[in-house]
VEXTI-691289 format. One record per residue (C-alpha): z negated, x negated, y negated; residue number from 0. Coordinates in Angstrom, 1 decimal. Layout:
BEGIN
<node w="Z" u="X" v="Y" num="NUM"/>
...
//
This chain:
BEGIN
<node w="-98.5" u="-72.6" v="-65.6" num="0"/>
<node w="-97.5" u="-74.0" v="-69.0" num="1"/>
<node w="-95.5" u="-70.8" v="-69.7" num="2"/>
<node w="-98.6" u="-68.7" v="-69.0" num="3"/>
<node w="-100.7" u="-70.6" v="-71.5" num="4"/>
<node w="-97.9" u="-70.5" v="-74.1" num="5"/>
<node w="-97.7" u="-66.7" v="-73.8" num="6"/>
<node w="-101.5" u="-66.5" v="-74.1" num="7"/>
<node w="-101.4" u="-68.7" v="-77.2" num="8"/>
<node w="-98.6" u="-67.0" v="-79.0" num="9"/>
<node w="-99.6" u="-63.4" v="-78.3" num="10"/>
<node w="-103.2" u="-64.0" v="-79.5" num="11"/>
<node w="-102.6" u="-62.3" v="-82.8" num="12"/>
<node w="-99.9" u="-59.8" v="-81.9" num="13"/>
<node w="-102.3" u="-57.1" v="-80.8" num="14"/>
<node w="-104.6" u="-57.4" v="-83.8" num="15"/>
<node w="-104.1" u="-54.9" v="-86.6" num="16"/>
<node w="-104.8" u="-57.4" v="-89.4" num="17"/>
<node w="-102.3" u="-59.8" v="-87.8" num="18"/>
<node w="-99.5" u="-57.3" v="-87.7" num="19"/>
<node w="-99.1" u="-58.1" v="-91.4" num="20"/>
<node w="-97.0" u="-61.1" v="-92.2" num="21"/>
<node w="-97.2" u="-63.5" v="-95.1" num="22"/>
<node w="-94.6" u="-65.9" v="-96.5" num="23"/>
<node w="-95.7" u="-69.5" v="-97.1" num="24"/>
<node w="-93.6" u="-72.2" v="-98.8" num="25"/>
<node w="-93.8" u="-75.3" v="-96.6" num="26"/>
<node w="-93.2" u="-78.9" v="-97.7" num="27"/>
<node w="-93.9" u="-77.5" v="-101.2" num="28"/>
<node w="-94.9" u="-80.9" v="-102.6" num="29"/>
<node w="-91.9" u="-82.7" v="-101.2" num="30"/>
<node w="-88.3" u="-82.9" v="-102.5" num="31"/>
<node w="-86.0" u="-82.3" v="-99.5" num="32"/>
<node w="-82.2" u="-82.3" v="-99.7" num="33"/>
<node w="-81.4" u="-82.4" v="-95.9" num="34"/>
<node w="-83.2" u="-81.3" v="-92.7" num="35"/>
<node w="-82.7" u="-80.5" v="-89.1" num="36"/>
<node w="-84.4" u="-77.6" v="-87.4" num="37"/>
<node w="-84.9" u="-77.4" v="-83.7" num="38"/>
<node w="-86.5" u="-74.8" v="-81.5" num="39"/>
<node w="-89.3" u="-75.3" v="-79.0" num="40"/>
<node w="-90.0" u="-71.8" v="-77.9" num="41"/>
<node w="-88.1" u="-68.6" v="-78.2" num="42"/>
<node w="-84.6" u="-67.7" v="-79.5" num="43"/>
<node w="-83.3" u="-67.7" v="-83.0" num="44"/>
<node w="-80.2" u="-66.7" v="-85.0" num="45"/>
<node w="-78.9" u="-67.9" v="-88.4" num="46"/>
<node w="-78.3" u="-65.1" v="-90.9" num="47"/>
<node w="-76.4" u="-64.9" v="-94.2" num="48"/>
<node w="-78.0" u="-63.6" v="-97.4" num="49"/>
<node w="-77.5" u="-60.0" v="-96.2" num="50"/>
<node w="-79.2" u="-60.6" v="-92.9" num="51"/>
<node w="-76.1" u="-60.6" v="-90.9" num="52"/>
<node w="-76.1" u="-63.1" v="-88.0" num="53"/>
<node w="-73.6" u="-65.9" v="-88.5" num="54"/>
<node w="-74.5" u="-68.0" v="-85.4" num="55"/>
<node w="-74.9" u="-67.6" v="-81.6" num="56"/>
<node w="-78.4" u="-67.3" v="-80.3" num="57"/>
<node w="-80.2" u="-70.7" v="-80.6" num="58"/>
<node w="-82.8" u="-71.9" v="-78.2" num="59"/>
<node w="-84.5" u="-75.1" v="-76.9" num="60"/>
<node w="-81.3" u="-77.2" v="-76.5" num="61"/>
<node w="-79.8" u="-76.3" v="-79.9" num="62"/>
<node w="-80.4" u="-77.2" v="-83.5" num="63"/>
<node w="-79.5" u="-76.3" v="-87.1" num="64"/>
<node w="-78.7" u="-78.7" v="-89.9" num="65"/>
<node w="-79.1" u="-77.7" v="-93.6" num="66"/>
<node w="-78.4" u="-79.6" v="-96.7" num="67"/>
<node w="-77.7" u="-79.2" v="-100.4" num="68"/>
<node w="-74.1" u="-78.8" v="-101.4" num="69"/>
<node w="-73.1" u="-77.9" v="-105.0" num="70"/>
<node w="-76.2" u="-76.0" v="-105.6" num="71"/>
<node w="-76.0" u="-74.0" v="-102.3" num="72"/>
<node w="-77.1" u="-74.3" v="-98.7" num="73"/>
<node w="-74.6" u="-75.9" v="-96.3" num="74"/>
<node w="-75.5" u="-75.0" v="-92.8" num="75"/>
<node w="-74.3" u="-76.0" v="-89.3" num="76"/>
<node w="-75.4" u="-75.1" v="-85.8" num="77"/>
<node w="-74.9" u="-77.7" v="-83.1" num="78"/>
<node w="-72.6" u="-79.6" v="-85.4" num="79"/>
<node w="-70.4" u="-76.5" v="-85.9" num="80"/>
<node w="-70.2" u="-75.7" v="-89.6" num="81"/>
<node w="-71.2" u="-72.1" v="-90.4" num="82"/>
<node w="-70.5" u="-72.3" v="-94.2" num="83"/>
<node w="-72.1" u="-72.6" v="-97.6" num="84"/>
<node w="-74.4" u="-69.8" v="-98.8" num="85"/>
<node w="-76.8" u="-69.0" v="-101.7" num="86"/>
<node w="-79.5" u="-68.7" v="-99.1" num="87"/>
<node w="-79.9" u="-68.3" v="-95.3" num="88"/>
<node w="-82.6" u="-67.2" v="-92.9" num="89"/>
<node w="-83.3" u="-68.4" v="-89.4" num="90"/>
<node w="-84.8" u="-65.5" v="-87.6" num="91"/>
<node w="-86.7" u="-65.3" v="-84.3" num="92"/>
<node w="-85.5" u="-62.7" v="-81.8" num="93"/>
<node w="-88.5" u="-63.1" v="-79.6" num="94"/>
<node w="-92.2" u="-62.3" v="-80.2" num="95"/>
<node w="-93.2" u="-65.9" v="-79.3" num="96"/>
<node w="-91.3" u="-68.5" v="-81.3" num="97"/>
<node w="-91.7" u="-72.1" v="-82.5" num="98"/>
<node w="-89.4" u="-74.0" v="-84.7" num="99"/>
<node w="-89.6" u="-77.7" v="-85.7" num="100"/>
<node w="-88.4" u="-78.8" v="-89.1" num="101"/>
<node w="-87.5" u="-82.5" v="-89.6" num="102"/>
<node w="-86.6" u="-83.3" v="-93.2" num="103"/>
<node w="-84.7" u="-86.6" v="-93.7" num="104"/>
<node w="-87.2" u="-89.4" v="-94.1" num="105"/>
<node w="-90.3" u="-87.2" v="-93.7" num="106"/>
<node w="-92.7" u="-86.4" v="-90.8" num="107"/>
<node w="-91.7" u="-83.5" v="-88.6" num="108"/>
<node w="-93.7" u="-80.3" v="-88.7" num="109"/>
<node w="-93.8" u="-77.3" v="-86.4" num="110"/>
<node w="-94.4" u="-73.6" v="-87.3" num="111"/>
<node w="-94.1" u="-70.1" v="-85.9" num="112"/>
<node w="-92.1" u="-67.2" v="-87.1" num="113"/>
<node w="-89.0" u="-67.0" v="-89.3" num="114"/>
<node w="-87.8" u="-69.4" v="-92.0" num="115"/>
<node w="-85.8" u="-68.8" v="-95.2" num="116"/>
<node w="-83.9" u="-71.5" v="-96.9" num="117"/>
<node w="-82.4" u="-71.7" v="-100.5" num="118"/>
<node w="-81.7" u="-74.3" v="-103.1" num="119"/>
<node w="-84.0" u="-74.7" v="-106.1" num="120"/>
<node w="-83.0" u="-75.6" v="-109.7" num="121"/>
<node w="-84.0" u="-79.3" v="-109.1" num="122"/>
<node w="-81.3" u="-79.4" v="-106.4" num="123"/>
<node w="-83.7" u="-79.5" v="-103.5" num="124"/>
<node w="-84.2" u="-77.2" v="-100.5" num="125"/>
<node w="-86.9" u="-74.6" v="-100.4" num="126"/>
<node w="-88.3" u="-73.6" v="-97.0" num="127"/>
<node w="-90.4" u="-70.5" v="-96.7" num="128"/>
<node w="-91.8" u="-69.4" v="-93.4" num="129"/>
<node w="-92.8" u="-65.8" v="-92.5" num="130"/>
<node w="-95.7" u="-65.7" v="-90.1" num="131"/>
<node w="-98.5" u="-63.4" v="-88.9" num="132"/>
<node w="-101.5" u="-63.6" v="-91.2" num="133"/>
<node w="-104.0" u="-64.8" v="-88.7" num="134"/>
<node w="-101.6" u="-67.4" v="-87.3" num="135"/>
<node w="-101.4" u="-68.7" v="-90.9" num="136"/>
<node w="-105.2" u="-68.8" v="-91.1" num="137"/>
<node w="-105.6" u="-70.8" v="-87.9" num="138"/>
<node w="-103.1" u="-73.3" v="-89.2" num="139"/>
<node w="-105.0" u="-73.6" v="-92.5" num="140"/>
<node w="-108.3" u="-74.2" v="-90.7" num="141"/>
<node w="-106.7" u="-77.0" v="-88.7" num="142"/>
<node w="-105.4" u="-78.6" v="-91.9" num="143"/>
<node w="-108.5" u="-78.1" v="-93.9" num="144"/>
<node w="-111.4" u="-79.2" v="-91.7" num="145"/>
<node w="-112.3" u="-81.5" v="-88.8" num="146"/>
<node w="-114.8" u="-80.7" v="-86.1" num="147"/>
<node w="-115.6" u="-81.2" v="-82.4" num="148"/>
<node w="-114.2" u="-78.8" v="-79.7" num="149"/>
<node w="-117.7" u="-77.4" v="-79.1" num="150"/>
<node w="-118.3" u="-76.7" v="-82.8" num="151"/>
<node w="-116.4" u="-73.4" v="-82.9" num="152"/>
<node w="-118.8" u="-72.0" v="-85.6" num="153"/>
<node w="-117.5" u="-74.5" v="-88.1" num="154"/>
<node w="-114.0" u="-73.2" v="-87.5" num="155"/>
<node w="-115.3" u="-69.7" v="-87.8" num="156"/>
<node w="-116.8" u="-70.6" v="-91.2" num="157"/>
<node w="-113.6" u="-72.2" v="-92.4" num="158"/>
<node w="-111.5" u="-69.2" v="-91.2" num="159"/>
<node w="-113.7" u="-66.8" v="-93.1" num="160"/>
<node w="-113.5" u="-68.6" v="-96.4" num="161"/>
<node w="-109.8" u="-69.3" v="-95.9" num="162"/>
<node w="-109.1" u="-65.6" v="-95.1" num="163"/>
<node w="-111.2" u="-64.5" v="-98.0" num="164"/>
<node w="-109.3" u="-66.8" v="-100.4" num="165"/>
<node w="-105.9" u="-65.6" v="-99.0" num="166"/>
<node w="-106.8" u="-61.9" v="-99.3" num="167"/>
<node w="-107.9" u="-62.4" v="-102.9" num="168"/>
<node w="-104.9" u="-64.6" v="-103.9" num="169"/>
<node w="-102.2" u="-63.0" v="-101.8" num="170"/>
<node w="-99.9" u="-62.6" v="-104.8" num="171"/>
<node w="-100.4" u="-66.0" v="-106.3" num="172"/>
<node w="-96.8" u="-66.9" v="-105.9" num="173"/>
<node w="-95.4" u="-63.4" v="-106.2" num="174"/>
<node w="-92.9" u="-64.3" v="-108.9" num="175"/>
<node w="-91.6" u="-67.1" v="-106.6" num="176"/>
<node w="-90.9" u="-64.8" v="-103.7" num="177"/>
<node w="-93.7" u="-65.8" v="-101.4" num="178"/>
<node w="-97.4" u="-65.5" v="-101.0" num="179"/>
<node w="-98.7" u="-69.0" v="-100.8" num="180"/>
<node w="-97.6" u="-72.7" v="-100.9" num="181"/>
<node w="-98.9" u="-75.2" v="-98.3" num="182"/>
<node w="-100.5" u="-77.6" v="-100.7" num="183"/>
<node w="-103.8" u="-77.8" v="-102.5" num="184"/>
<node w="-102.5" u="-75.4" v="-105.2" num="185"/>
<node w="-103.2" u="-72.8" v="-102.5" num="186"/>
<node w="-104.5" u="-73.9" v="-99.1" num="187"/>
<node w="-103.3" u="-76.7" v="-96.9" num="188"/>
<node w="-100.9" u="-75.5" v="-94.1" num="189"/>
<node w="-99.4" u="-78.6" v="-92.6" num="190"/>
<node w="-98.6" u="-77.4" v="-89.1" num="191"/>
<node w="-99.2" u="-74.4" v="-86.8" num="192"/>
<node w="-102.4" u="-74.6" v="-85.0" num="193"/>
<node w="-102.4" u="-76.4" v="-81.6" num="194"/>
<node w="-106.1" u="-76.7" v="-81.0" num="195"/>
<node w="-107.5" u="-73.8" v="-78.8" num="196"/>
<node w="-111.0" u="-74.2" v="-80.2" num="197"/>
<node w="-109.7" u="-73.5" v="-83.7" num="198"/>
<node w="-107.8" u="-70.5" v="-82.5" num="199"/>
<node w="-111.0" u="-69.4" v="-80.8" num="200"/>
<node w="-113.1" u="-69.7" v="-83.9" num="201"/>
<node w="-110.5" u="-67.9" v="-86.0" num="202"/>
<node w="-110.3" u="-65.0" v="-83.5" num="203"/>
<node w="-114.0" u="-64.7" v="-83.5" num="204"/>
<node w="-113.9" u="-64.1" v="-87.2" num="205"/>
<node w="-111.0" u="-61.7" v="-87.3" num="206"/>
<node w="-111.7" u="-59.0" v="-89.9" num="207"/>
<node w="-114.6" u="-61.0" v="-91.5" num="208"/>
<node w="-114.4" u="-61.7" v="-95.2" num="209"/>
<node w="-117.0" u="-62.6" v="-97.9" num="210"/>
<node w="-117.4" u="-60.0" v="-100.6" num="211"/>
<node w="-119.5" u="-59.5" v="-103.7" num="212"/>
<node w="-121.9" u="-56.6" v="-104.4" num="213"/>
<node w="-118.9" u="-54.4" v="-105.4" num="214"/>
<node w="-117.2" u="-55.1" v="-102.1" num="215"/>
<node w="-114.5" u="-57.3" v="-103.6" num="216"/>
<node w="-113.4" u="-60.6" v="-101.9" num="217"/>
<node w="-115.1" u="-63.5" v="-103.7" num="218"/>
<node w="-113.7" u="-66.9" v="-104.6" num="219"/>
<node w="-114.5" u="-69.4" v="-101.9" num="220"/>
<node w="-114.1" u="-72.9" v="-103.2" num="221"/>
<node w="-115.2" u="-75.8" v="-100.9" num="222"/>
<node w="-115.3" u="-79.5" v="-101.0" num="223"/>
<node w="-115.9" u="-82.4" v="-98.6" num="224"/>
<node w="-119.5" u="-83.3" v="-99.4" num="225"/>
<node w="-122.0" u="-82.1" v="-102.0" num="226"/>
<node w="-124.0" u="-85.3" v="-102.0" num="227"/>
<node w="-127.3" u="-83.4" v="-101.5" num="228"/>
<node w="-126.9" u="-80.6" v="-104.2" num="229"/>
<node w="-124.0" u="-78.2" v="-104.8" num="230"/>
<node w="-122.9" u="-77.5" v="-108.4" num="231"/>
<node w="-122.9" u="-74.3" v="-110.5" num="232"/>
<node w="-119.4" u="-72.9" v="-111.1" num="233"/>
<node w="-119.8" u="-73.2" v="-114.9" num="234"/>
<node w="-120.7" u="-76.9" v="-114.6" num="235"/>
<node w="-117.2" u="-77.6" v="-113.3" num="236"/>
<node w="-115.1" u="-74.7" v="-114.6" num="237"/>
<node w="-115.8" u="-72.2" v="-117.4" num="238"/>
<node w="-117.3" u="-69.1" v="-115.9" num="239"/>
<node w="-120.8" u="-68.5" v="-114.4" num="240"/>
<node w="-120.3" u="-66.8" v="-111.0" num="241"/>
<node w="-123.4" u="-65.3" v="-109.3" num="242"/>
<node w="-122.5" u="-66.4" v="-105.8" num="243"/>
<node w="-121.6" u="-70.0" v="-106.8" num="244"/>
<node w="-125.0" u="-71.3" v="-107.7" num="245"/>
<node w="-126.3" u="-74.8" v="-107.3" num="246"/>
<node w="-128.5" u="-75.2" v="-104.2" num="247"/>
<node w="-130.3" u="-78.2" v="-102.6" num="248"/>
<node w="-128.1" u="-79.4" v="-99.7" num="249"/>
<node w="-129.9" u="-82.0" v="-97.5" num="250"/>
<node w="-127.4" u="-81.1" v="-94.8" num="251"/>
<node w="-124.8" u="-83.2" v="-96.6" num="252"/>
<node w="-126.9" u="-86.4" v="-96.3" num="253"/>
<node w="-125.9" u="-89.2" v="-93.9" num="254"/>
<node w="-122.4" u="-87.9" v="-93.4" num="255"/>
<node w="-119.1" u="-89.7" v="-93.9" num="256"/>
<node w="-118.7" u="-88.9" v="-97.5" num="257"/>
<node w="-122.4" u="-88.8" v="-98.5" num="258"/>
<node w="-122.4" u="-91.9" v="-100.8" num="259"/>
<node w="-119.9" u="-94.1" v="-102.7" num="260"/>
<node w="-120.0" u="-97.0" v="-105.1" num="261"/>
<node w="-117.7" u="-98.1" v="-107.9" num="262"/>
<node w="-118.0" u="-101.3" v="-109.9" num="263"/>
<node w="-116.6" u="-101.9" v="-113.4" num="264"/>
<node w="-117.2" u="-104.5" v="-116.1" num="265"/>
<node w="-119.3" u="-103.6" v="-119.1" num="266"/>
<node w="-116.2" u="-103.9" v="-121.3" num="267"/>
<node w="-114.3" u="-101.4" v="-119.1" num="268"/>
<node w="-117.1" u="-98.9" v="-119.1" num="269"/>
<node w="-118.3" u="-99.1" v="-122.7" num="270"/>
<node w="-114.8" u="-99.6" v="-124.0" num="271"/>
<node w="-113.7" u="-96.3" v="-122.4" num="272"/>
<node w="-116.3" u="-94.4" v="-124.3" num="273"/>
<node w="-115.6" u="-96.2" v="-127.5" num="274"/>
<node w="-111.9" u="-95.8" v="-127.4" num="275"/>
<node w="-111.5" u="-92.4" v="-125.6" num="276"/>
<node w="-114.5" u="-90.6" v="-127.0" num="277"/>
<node w="-115.2" u="-92.4" v="-130.2" num="278"/>
<node w="-118.8" u="-93.3" v="-129.4" num="279"/>
<node w="-120.5" u="-96.0" v="-131.3" num="280"/>
<node w="-121.4" u="-98.3" v="-128.3" num="281"/>
<node w="-122.9" u="-100.9" v="-130.6" num="282"/>
<node w="-125.7" u="-98.4" v="-131.2" num="283"/>
<node w="-128.5" u="-99.5" v="-128.8" num="284"/>
<node w="-129.6" u="-95.9" v="-128.0" num="285"/>
<node w="-126.0" u="-94.9" v="-127.1" num="286"/>
<node w="-125.5" u="-98.1" v="-125.1" num="287"/>
<node w="-128.8" u="-97.6" v="-123.3" num="288"/>
<node w="-127.8" u="-94.1" v="-122.2" num="289"/>
<node w="-124.4" u="-95.2" v="-121.0" num="290"/>
<node w="-125.8" u="-98.1" v="-119.0" num="291"/>
<node w="-129.0" u="-96.5" v="-117.6" num="292"/>
<node w="-127.8" u="-93.0" v="-116.7" num="293"/>
<node w="-129.6" u="-91.4" v="-113.8" num="294"/>
<node w="-128.9" u="-88.2" v="-111.7" num="295"/>
<node w="-131.7" u="-87.3" v="-109.3" num="296"/>
<node w="-130.4" u="-83.8" v="-109.7" num="297"/>
<node w="-127.0" u="-82.8" v="-110.9" num="298"/>
<node w="-126.3" u="-83.1" v="-114.6" num="299"/>
<node w="-123.2" u="-82.0" v="-116.5" num="300"/>
<node w="-122.9" u="-84.6" v="-119.3" num="301"/>
<node w="-123.5" u="-88.2" v="-120.2" num="302"/>
<node w="-123.8" u="-89.0" v="-123.9" num="303"/>
<node w="-122.6" u="-85.4" v="-124.4" num="304"/>
<node w="-119.3" u="-86.2" v="-122.6" num="305"/>
<node w="-118.5" u="-83.9" v="-119.7" num="306"/>
<node w="-118.9" u="-85.7" v="-116.3" num="307"/>
<node w="-115.8" u="-83.8" v="-115.1" num="308"/>
<node w="-113.7" u="-85.6" v="-117.6" num="309"/>
<node w="-115.1" u="-88.9" v="-116.6" num="310"/>
<node w="-114.5" u="-88.2" v="-113.0" num="311"/>
<node w="-110.9" u="-87.4" v="-113.7" num="312"/>
<node w="-110.3" u="-90.4" v="-116.0" num="313"/>
<node w="-111.8" u="-92.9" v="-113.5" num="314"/>
<node w="-110.6" u="-91.1" v="-110.4" num="315"/>
<node w="-114.2" u="-90.9" v="-109.0" num="316"/>
<node w="-115.1" u="-89.1" v="-105.8" num="317"/>
<node w="-117.6" u="-86.9" v="-107.6" num="318"/>
<node w="-119.5" u="-86.3" v="-110.9" num="319"/>
<node w="-122.8" u="-86.9" v="-109.0" num="320"/>
<node w="-123.5" u="-90.5" v="-109.9" num="321"/>
<node w="-126.0" u="-92.8" v="-111.6" num="322"/>
<node w="-125.3" u="-95.9" v="-113.6" num="323"/>
<node w="-127.0" u="-99.3" v="-113.2" num="324"/>
<node w="-126.1" u="-102.8" v="-114.3" num="325"/>
<node w="-126.0" u="-106.3" v="-112.8" num="326"/>
<node w="-125.2" u="-108.9" v="-115.3" num="327"/>
<node w="-121.8" u="-108.0" v="-116.7" num="328"/>
<node w="-121.2" u="-105.4" v="-114.0" num="329"/>
<node w="-121.6" u="-101.7" v="-114.3" num="330"/>
<node w="-122.3" u="-100.1" v="-110.9" num="331"/>
<node w="-121.7" u="-96.4" v="-110.4" num="332"/>
<node w="-123.8" u="-95.2" v="-107.4" num="333"/>
<node w="-122.3" u="-91.9" v="-106.4" num="334"/>
<node w="-123.1" u="-89.1" v="-104.0" num="335"/>
<node w="-120.7" u="-86.7" v="-102.3" num="336"/>
<node w="-117.0" u="-86.1" v="-102.5" num="337"/>
<node w="-115.4" u="-83.3" v="-104.5" num="338"/>
<node w="-116.1" u="-80.8" v="-107.2" num="339"/>
<node w="-119.3" u="-79.8" v="-105.5" num="340"/>
<node w="-118.9" u="-76.0" v="-106.0" num="341"/>
<node w="-119.3" u="-73.7" v="-103.0" num="342"/>
<node w="-119.3" u="-74.9" v="-99.4" num="343"/>
<node w="-119.8" u="-78.5" v="-98.5" num="344"/>
<node w="-117.6" u="-79.0" v="-95.4" num="345"/>
<node w="-119.7" u="-81.9" v="-94.0" num="346"/>
<node w="-122.9" u="-80.1" v="-94.8" num="347"/>
<node w="-121.6" u="-77.1" v="-92.8" num="348"/>
<node w="-120.6" u="-79.4" v="-89.9" num="349"/>
<node w="-124.2" u="-80.8" v="-90.0" num="350"/>
<node w="-125.6" u="-77.3" v="-90.0" num="351"/>
<node w="-123.6" u="-76.3" v="-86.9" num="352"/>
<node w="-124.8" u="-79.5" v="-85.2" num="353"/>
<node w="-128.4" u="-78.5" v="-86.0" num="354"/>
<node w="-127.9" u="-75.0" v="-84.5" num="355"/>
<node w="-127.5" u="-72.9" v="-87.6" num="356"/>
<node w="-125.3" u="-69.8" v="-87.1" num="357"/>
<node w="-122.1" u="-69.2" v="-89.2" num="358"/>
<node w="-123.8" u="-66.4" v="-91.2" num="359"/>
<node w="-126.6" u="-68.8" v="-92.2" num="360"/>
<node w="-124.1" u="-71.4" v="-93.3" num="361"/>
<node w="-122.1" u="-69.0" v="-95.5" num="362"/>
<node w="-125.2" u="-67.5" v="-97.1" num="363"/>
<node w="-126.5" u="-71.0" v="-97.9" num="364"/>
<node w="-123.5" u="-72.0" v="-99.8" num="365"/>
<node w="-122.3" u="-68.6" v="-101.3" num="366"/>
<node w="-125.6" u="-67.3" v="-102.5" num="367"/>
<node w="-125.8" u="-63.5" v="-102.6" num="368"/>
<node w="-122.4" u="-62.9" v="-101.1" num="369"/>
<node w="-122.0" u="-60.4" v="-98.2" num="370"/>
<node w="-120.2" u="-60.9" v="-94.9" num="371"/>
<node w="-118.1" u="-57.8" v="-94.4" num="372"/>
<node w="-116.3" u="-57.1" v="-91.2" num="373"/>
<node w="-113.6" u="-54.5" v="-90.8" num="374"/>
<node w="-114.9" u="-52.4" v="-88.0" num="375"/>
<node w="-111.5" u="-51.0" v="-87.2" num="376"/>
<node w="-110.8" u="-54.4" v="-85.5" num="377"/>
<node w="-112.8" u="-53.9" v="-82.3" num="378"/>
<node w="-113.9" u="-56.7" v="-80.1" num="379"/>
<node w="-112.0" u="-55.7" v="-76.9" num="380"/>
<node w="-108.7" u="-56.2" v="-78.7" num="381"/>
<node w="-109.2" u="-60.0" v="-78.6" num="382"/>
<node w="-111.8" u="-60.6" v="-75.8" num="383"/>
<node w="-109.1" u="-61.2" v="-73.2" num="384"/>
<node w="-107.5" u="-63.9" v="-75.3" num="385"/>
<node w="-110.9" u="-65.6" v="-76.2" num="386"/>
<node w="-111.7" u="-65.6" v="-72.5" num="387"/>
<node w="-108.5" u="-67.5" v="-71.7" num="388"/>
<node w="-109.2" u="-69.9" v="-74.6" num="389"/>
<node w="-112.7" u="-70.6" v="-73.4" num="390"/>
<node w="-111.3" u="-71.7" v="-70.0" num="391"/>
<node w="-108.9" u="-74.1" v="-71.7" num="392"/>
<node w="-111.6" u="-75.5" v="-73.9" num="393"/>
<node w="-114.0" u="-76.0" v="-71.0" num="394"/>
<node w="-111.3" u="-77.8" v="-68.9" num="395"/>
<node w="-110.5" u="-80.0" v="-71.9" num="396"/>
<node w="-114.2" u="-80.9" v="-72.3" num="397"/>
<node w="-114.6" u="-81.9" v="-68.6" num="398"/>
<node w="-111.6" u="-84.2" v="-68.8" num="399"/>
<node w="-112.2" u="-87.9" v="-69.5" num="400"/>
<node w="-111.1" u="-89.2" v="-72.9" num="401"/>
<node w="-108.1" u="-90.7" v="-71.3" num="402"/>
<node w="-107.2" u="-87.5" v="-69.5" num="403"/>
<node w="-107.8" u="-85.1" v="-72.4" num="404"/>
<node w="-104.3" u="-85.3" v="-73.9" num="405"/>
<node w="-102.5" u="-85.1" v="-70.6" num="406"/>
<node w="-104.7" u="-82.9" v="-68.6" num="407"/>
<node w="-106.4" u="-80.5" v="-71.1" num="408"/>
<node w="-104.3" u="-79.3" v="-73.9" num="409"/>
<node w="-101.0" u="-80.1" v="-72.1" num="410"/>
<node w="-101.4" u="-76.7" v="-70.6" num="411"/>
<node w="-100.7" u="-75.4" v="-74.1" num="412"/>
<node w="-98.5" u="-78.1" v="-75.6" num="413"/>
<node w="-96.9" u="-81.3" v="-74.4" num="414"/>
<node w="-98.6" u="-84.7" v="-74.7" num="415"/>
<node w="-95.9" u="-85.9" v="-77.0" num="416"/>
<node w="-96.3" u="-83.0" v="-79.3" num="417"/>
<node w="-100.1" u="-83.4" v="-79.5" num="418"/>
<node w="-99.8" u="-87.0" v="-80.4" num="419"/>
<node w="-97.1" u="-86.6" v="-83.0" num="420"/>
<node w="-97.9" u="-83.3" v="-84.7" num="421"/>
<node w="-101.7" u="-82.7" v="-84.7" num="422"/>
<node w="-103.1" u="-83.1" v="-88.1" num="423"/>
<node w="-105.7" u="-85.9" v="-88.2" num="424"/>
<node w="-108.6" u="-85.9" v="-90.6" num="425"/>
<node w="-108.2" u="-88.7" v="-93.1" num="426"/>
<node w="-111.2" u="-89.1" v="-95.4" num="427"/>
<node w="-109.2" u="-90.4" v="-98.4" num="428"/>
<node w="-106.9" u="-87.4" v="-98.3" num="429"/>
<node w="-109.4" u="-84.6" v="-98.0" num="430"/>
<node w="-110.3" u="-83.9" v="-101.6" num="431"/>
<node w="-107.8" u="-83.2" v="-104.3" num="432"/>
<node w="-109.2" u="-80.4" v="-106.5" num="433"/>
<node w="-107.1" u="-80.7" v="-109.6" num="434"/>
<node w="-105.6" u="-77.4" v="-108.8" num="435"/>
<node w="-108.9" u="-75.5" v="-108.6" num="436"/>
<node w="-108.2" u="-74.1" v="-112.1" num="437"/>
<node w="-109.3" u="-70.6" v="-111.8" num="438"/>
<node w="-108.4" u="-67.6" v="-114.0" num="439"/>
<node w="-111.7" u="-65.9" v="-113.5" num="440"/>
//
């Protein structure tokens, strides 16, 4: 039974034309790794030299590969048998369904599908690049980028569309590095292969769908955790005015996890910052009054002519959408939302799904004037059989009690231990890091 569901899960994308294309993604891109062990959960693999010639026996469930840096090259061993030292190696799947686990020394293990390439970088650390089907990559991004309940498949469809659109627009972002994307916020988060059937289901529903502008070109699709009640114009955060990234009222983002925040400072800290950093005369009563009684009922871009984006960065604030009040010697920043505020509010989108809005309405609300384009060459029957199977799994998981869910529901796809140890968990504090949203428009 488990094998049946594994086959369903891993062949989901193989019959889809768009998925026949593979992409290369650098994993653990923000981590310096000098040693790691790779093991294999599903399928058979071989280790190959720089020319693609196999240098190992076939490796499967009971075998592993160790790699480490040695004199600027990759030292590699299979099952403790040393294979040699090479400029680079590849670990290639010989089956259509394949899973490998990568366990860097001192770091949390991750699991991915496809092939993996290993070389040593100039900083004397290992670089890991996985080659994976495009839609498999997208489902992993969706799992890493957004949370949602199993019955909220439209939120996963929304995230899949904007993640796919971004990937198609930026597919050559790391061309000079030899891969398409990294797995960090510089590109899109990709911290594990997807193990949640409802996310795969939402991704499959959206296959071939992208957001385009009036000229039919994929748009930029920035998103953030929570708008605080109003999204921001692109030019208020970056430099260019973009027609589909307009500020819109967003009451859907109210009363969510990241709706409001508060930060307290002393008057000396607050006023001293503007005096020292921006050379403002804070002894001037008019200047002081503006800094201490600043109010944003609607989004503004500056306080005392200082960009709010700069203040957010310097004070590490959750957003630029805040008002200022005082209480004795305290300065209180009462803030709304979490993130840069441009484009889609993830928590707002989740709320819209809860209220019954369809994925098209959500996308049109946040990307004004954009068009949802679907490649009609990707016909529905190609994936209907797989979505039917996934629906059954999701329904069985929903019927199980909270205690049973791990062991009785998704165990049909993956083991309980794997679900507990490898599923990406939504952590509020880690969801927004937008310093790399620096566009070349």
